[in-house]
N, C-alpha and C positions, 0 to 999 in steps of 0.2 A: 309961165307960172300957172296960168289958169288951167292949161292942159295937164300939168303935173298934179295940181290939186284934184282935178277930175279923176285922174288915174288912181291917185291914192284913195280917194273916196270910193271908187269902184272896188278896189282891193279890200277896203275896210268893210263895205257892204257885203262883198262876197264872203268875207270871213264870218260875218254875222249869219249869213244864209247857211253856211256849212255848220255853224254852231247850233242854229235853230234846228236843222235837220238832224243833227246828232242827238238833240234833246227831245225830239218828237217821241211821244209815248210809244212803247213797244208792247205789242200784244203777246200774251202767253207767259209761260213760266210759272214756277212754283215758289211761293214765298215761304221760307222756312223761319219759324220763330220759336224761341224757347219760351216756356210758360211754367212758372213755379209759384206755389205748389199746384198739384193737380186739383182742380176744383171739384166740389160735390155735384155740380150741375151747371148748365150754361143758359138757362132760360132767365132773362132779366126780370126782376121783380121777385121771383122766388129765390134766386141766388144772386146775392149782391156783393160777394167777396170779389176783390179785384181780379184774380185769375179767372173768375167766371165771366166777367164783363168783357174782357178782351175778345174772346171768340163770339160771345153772344151778340155783341153789337155789329157783327158782320152779317148775322143771320136775320136779326129783327130790326125794325125801324120804328120811328114815331112820326108824329105829324110835322115836327120841326127839327131843325138842328141849329147850331149857334156858331157864329164866327168868333175870332179871337177877342173881339170887343163884347162878346155875349149878345150881340144883336141877333134876333131870330131870322132864320133862313128857311125856305120851303123844303119839305121832304115829302111825306105822304099827303100833306096839304099843299096845294099849289098856291093858295092865297087865303087871306083871313082879314076880318074887320073886327074892330072893337067899338062897341056903342059909346057915345060921348059920356054917359054916366058910369062907364066901366063895369056894367053889370051883365053885359051880353057879349060873347065872343062867337063869331060865326066863321066856320072853316069850310072852304071849298076843297073837296078831295079829288085826287087824281083818278081818271077813269081807265087808265091803261095798266093798272097794277094787278098782278096775280100772286096768289100764295104759291109757295113752292110745290104744292100738290096740284096746281092748275086751277084751283077755284078762284073766282074774282074777289078782289078786295072791295068792300062797300062800307057804307055808313053803319051797317049792322055790326061790323067788327069794332068800330070805334065806340058804339053804344055799349057793347058788351065789355070792352076793355076798361073804359072809364067808369061805367056804371056798376060793374060787378067785380071784375078781376083785380084791378089795382086797389080798390078800397078794401079788399079782403086780404091780399097777400103782401102788399108793398108797404113797409113801415114808414117811408117818407111820403109816398103819394097818397096814402090814406088820409092824412091830415090835410092835404091839398085838395083832393078831388071830392071828399065827402061834403065840402062846402058848395059844390056845383051840382047842377041838374043838367045832364046831357040829353038832348033830344034830337031826333032825326027829322030833318026838313024834307029831304028826298034821299035817294040812294047815294048821292055824292055831296050832300051838305049836312053838316051837324052844327048844333048850337050848344054852347055852355052858358047857362044862366046862373047868376049868383044873387043871393039876397042882399049882400053888401059887396062893394068893390073889393077886389083882392089884387093889388098891383103886381105881385110876383107871378100871377097865373101865366102870363105870356112866356115866362121863362121856365115853365114846368113841363114842356112837351119834348124833352130829350129822350133818347132811347133807353138810357139807364133808368130814369124815373118813370117813364111812360111808354114802354114798349107796347106796340099794338099787337095783340094776339088774335088768332083766327077763331071767331065765334063758332064756326061749324065743327071745330075740333074740341073746344074747351067748354062751351056753354052747357050747363046742366051736369057737369062732372065735378069730381073732387079735384080741384086744380092741382093740388100737391101730389096726387097719385096718378094723374093722367099719363098714359103711356107715351104721349107725345113729348113729355119732358125728356125722355131718353132718345128721341128722334125728332128734334125741333123742326117746326114748319113756320117760316117767316116770309117776309117780302123782300129781304135784303139782297145785296149783290152776290152773296155766297150761300150755298145750300149745305146743310149738314150731310156728310157722307158716312163718317165712321168715327167711333171713339174706341180705341184699343186701350183698355185700362192699363195704366202704368207706362204707356208708351207715347200716345199722341191722340190729338183730335184732328180730323181731316175735313176740311171744307172744300167745296168745288164751285166753279163758276156757275152762276145762274144765267143760263142762256136766254131766259125770258124776262130779264130784269127790265123794269120800266124806263130806265135811262138808256136809250138806244146806244149801242156800241160799248157799253160798260157792263161789267168791270173789265179791266185789261188783263188781270191775272187769271190763270187757269185754275189755280188751287192754292190753298194755304194749309200748312201743317203747323200745329202747335205741339211741340215736343217737350215731354216731361223729363228733365234731367236733374236727378236729386242733388248731385254734387255741384257746388257753386263754382269750383275751379274748372270743372268740365264745361259749364255754361259759358264762362268767360273765354275759355279756349275756343269754344264753338263760334263765338262772335269774332274773336281775333282771327281765326282761320277763315271766316266768312262761310262756315258751314251753316250758320244762321245769319239772316240779314237784318234782324231787328230784335231788340230786347228792351224791356222797360219795367218799371216798378220793382217788384220783388225778384225779377229774373236775374239781376246782377247785384253782387255786393257793390255798395256805393264806391268803395275805394277802387274796385275794378272798373266801374263806369267812368270814373275820372281819368283813369289811365287809358282805357280803350278809346275814349272820345278823341284823344290826341294822336292816334295811330294812323298811318297812311291807309287810305281806302275806307276809313270809318269816320263818322261824325256824330256829335252828340247835340241834343237840344233839351232845354227845360220847358219849351213851349208846349202847349196842348193840354195843360192842366189848369187853365184859367177857369174852366167850368167847375172843377172839383174843389179847389182850395182846401186840400186835405190837412188835417191836424191830427197828430198822434197824442194819445193820452192814456192814463190808467183809470179805469172805472172801479169803484168800490161798491159793494152791495150794502146800501145804506139801511137795509132792513136788519142788519146785524151790528152788534157792538164789536170793536170800538169804532167802526166806520160811521156809525150814525151820529157821532160827536164831531162837529165840524172842527174842533180843536185838533183832533187826530189828523184830519185831512190837511189842515193848515200846516201842521208839523211836518207831514210828508212833503208838502210843497217846499218848505224851507230846507229839508234834509237832502233834496236832490240838486246836484249841480247840473243845471240844464244847459249851461254853456258847454260843459263837457259832453253832454249828449249831442249837441249840435256839431261840435268840432271833431270829436273822436269817433263817436258811434255812427253818426250820419255823415261823416266826412265833409262837412260844410254844405251839404245839400239840404239845408234846413235853416230855420230861424226860430229863436226861442219864442214860444207861444205865451201870450199874456192873458188869454181868456178864450171864450167860446167863439168869437167872430174873428175870422182871418184878417190879418193886417192889410191885405189888398182890397178889402171890402170898403165901400164908401160909408158903411155903418160902423166901422171899427172905432172903438173908444180906447185911446191909450191911457187915459187917466183913471186907471183902476188900481186896486191894491197891488203892490209889488211884492213878490215872494223872492227875495234874494236868497242865495245859498248861504245859510246861516245856521250852523249846528246849535249854537247857544239858544236861538229863538225856538228851534224845533224841540229841544230838550225842555225848555221852560213851558211850552204848551203841553207837553206830555206829563210833566210834573204837575201842572195845574189840573189835569184830568185825574190825577191820582194814580197814574201808571208808573209806579216806582220800580226801579231795577231790582231784580232778585240777586242772589249770591253770584250768579253767572253773568250779571249785567244785562239781563233780558227783562224788558217791560211787557212785551206782548209777542205772541207767535201768530203769524198770518200766512195765508197761501196766496201766491200770485200765479195765475195761469198765463203763460207766455203766448205770443202770437206765432203760429207755426209757419212763418213765411221766410225763413232763412236766417243766416248767421247774424245779420244786423239786429234782428229782433231778439235773438238769443243773447247777444251782448247787451242789449238794452235791458232785458230782464235781469241778467247777472249784475249789471251795474246798479240797478235798483236794489237788488238784494244786498250788495255791499254797502251802499249808501245808508240804507235803513238800519243795517246792523250797527253802524256807528252811533246811532241814537238809541240803541237798545231794542229795536224791532227785529225779531228773527223771522226771516222770510223763507218759506218753503216753496221752491219753484216747481210748478206743475207743467206738464206738456201733454199734447194730444195732436191728432192730425187735423187737417182743415175742417173736415166734416164734424168731428167731435168738438172742435173749438166753437164753431158757430152754433151747434146744438146747446152747448153749455151756456154760451152767451144768451141766447134767446130764452132759455129756460131758467135763467137767474141762478145757475148752478156754479157759482164762483164766490170767492171772497174779494179778490182783486183780479182784474183781467186787463191785459195790455191790448190796445186796439188803435186803429186810426179810422177816421171817418171823413168823407167828403162833406164840407160845409156849404158848398154850392154858391150860386150867384146871389142869393138873397137869404137872410136869416130865417124868413118864414118857410123856406124850402128845406134847408139842410141843418139848421141849428136848433130850432124850437123842438123838433122831434125827440131830441135827447133829454129834454128837461121838463116838458109840460106833463102835468099829472095824468091827464086822460090818455096819454100815449104809453102808459105802462101796460104792455100787452104780452103776457107770458106766452112763449112759443114763437114770438116774432122778433128776430134779431134786428139790431140797428134801430131800435125804438128806445124807450126810456127803461133800460134794463136795471139801472142802479136803484131805482125807486125814489129818486129825488122828487120832492114836492114842496112847492112854495106858492101859495095862492096869489101873492103879489106878482111873482114871475109869470104865472099863468095869465093873469090879467094884462100884463104889459105886452106879452107876446101876442095875445088876441087883439089888443087895440092896435098894435103896430102892423099886424097883418092886414087889417081892413082900412087903415088910414090912407088917404090919398095924397096928403101933403108930405113931401119928402123930408122937409125940415122937421115935421112932427115925428115922422118915423125914426129919424136919427136920434132925436131926443129920447124916445121911448126905448130904442135899442141901447142907447148909452146907459140908461138906468138899469136895464136888464143885465148888461155886462158887469156893472158894479156890484149888483146883488149876487150874481152867480160866482164871481171871483172872490168876493168876501166869504161866501159859503164854501169855497173850494169844492164846488159841486162835482167836478172830476179833477184829476191831477193832470193838468195840461203840460205837455212836454215840449214839442216842437211843431212848427208849421213845415210840412214836407215839401220839397221841391224835386219831384221825381225826374231824373234824367232818362231820356230815351236814346239809346245808342243804335245807329243804323249803318249798314253798308252804304257807301256813296253810290252804289248801283241802284239803290231803292229810292224812288221819287214819289212825292205826293202822299206819303204816309201820314204826316202831320200837317193838316191844311186848315184846321179850325180849332175852336176852343175845346172840342172833344178830344183832340190829340189822338193817341193810339187807340182810344175808344171810339173813334170814327168808324165808318163802314168800309173804308179802303176801296170804294168803287173806283176811285181815280188813281190808286197806287199802281205803279208799274216798275218793272225791273229791266235795267239795261242788260244786254247780252254779256255774259262773262267773256273777258278777253283772254 
């Protein structure tokens, strides 16, 4: 019996050895990904639309990255310390990092990025890093000093919010017009090779990447396929090995995830916590009357948005903070689907129906990211018509959409935004008065202003007691929801559909916005 057990154990261990060998990373190969829509640019910070970030995060890096639990992990910084009073952060930088043009990465790049670039171009990071003073200790050590503690700072060094750019290329230039925007130079595992407009973005392996032996892949292609059915067919046939966010219609994603040779996951969006909503230009009537906004909230069947439009890959949003956040407050004003309440509010405003049953005529600029967003806009139009609000749907391409958003050139606009790991990072930017920055998208474009909300956000950002922060954010949520500052629709749960040949694409809280240094492809059988 003993010899038999030993023999069985040897066979079992042998099987595990074979399995481990079969799953050892394979070098080489081209990862084919669909990407839709075609972005206006791919330098993080200047271009924050979701299709811009997927390739941009393979080229650029930040000081840190974050695991599924959002704990910080080393990237361009190999270590860091935080002073006991929370007012000084010291980062030790890696010494073996080169920019894609061969120049060395040093503390000068960090000083430029955090002291000049981000506070100029980045709508989220401006509010974060304008409160810090960054200084150079030596060529590979930097310090961030604060007048007051800011607990979320350690979660602010991701590649989307804080991409490090090369000072020798950008310093002293017009950041938005720099020629390098069309030929990006980063430190990441993949280098920019070519952008063939209307067809693809091509990235190639960085042979001098600071992580020895990585990346495994030789190249990545992001291909622009306008037709949703063709994108789905490309994944089904494994012409593409990965698709995420707007690449697939959600009903296709649900079907494809169950097919042989494919798999789906909703992991990897822990960092973003995205919420979809409709913004109104509060500088104009009738949007500047909160009764109108409250009426719209009651007029929309958001359960139908969740179940039909977003195919169950969503949860009805109740306010500005994602329900996965420890700062989420569920006890806010509830906006049930109630036509009678909506009409009563509109009547109270004096918006009476004319002979055609119309109270007001408004314009809604849809999000040009595929059929799911077209259906969301059309559903909104139909819902508001039932209460006498006639909606004219407007459309544009991705570049036109973001330009109109940033320049406040809209009446109502459909969007979604990452609310991030802390309200001080991803929520306050949409509502605080001082972040109304014309020309800068994903800031406070609507023109919402409430001094009490401003004060609560400011106090919560600098508070060190977590219980106090929860109390302050609870009050913020109640005020914003009562005001219907924006029209919250759903919390998004993006699926990523991948070939089973693709490994290590989603390995942390950044998900498909990670750098893919460890991603690899099994050889096709």
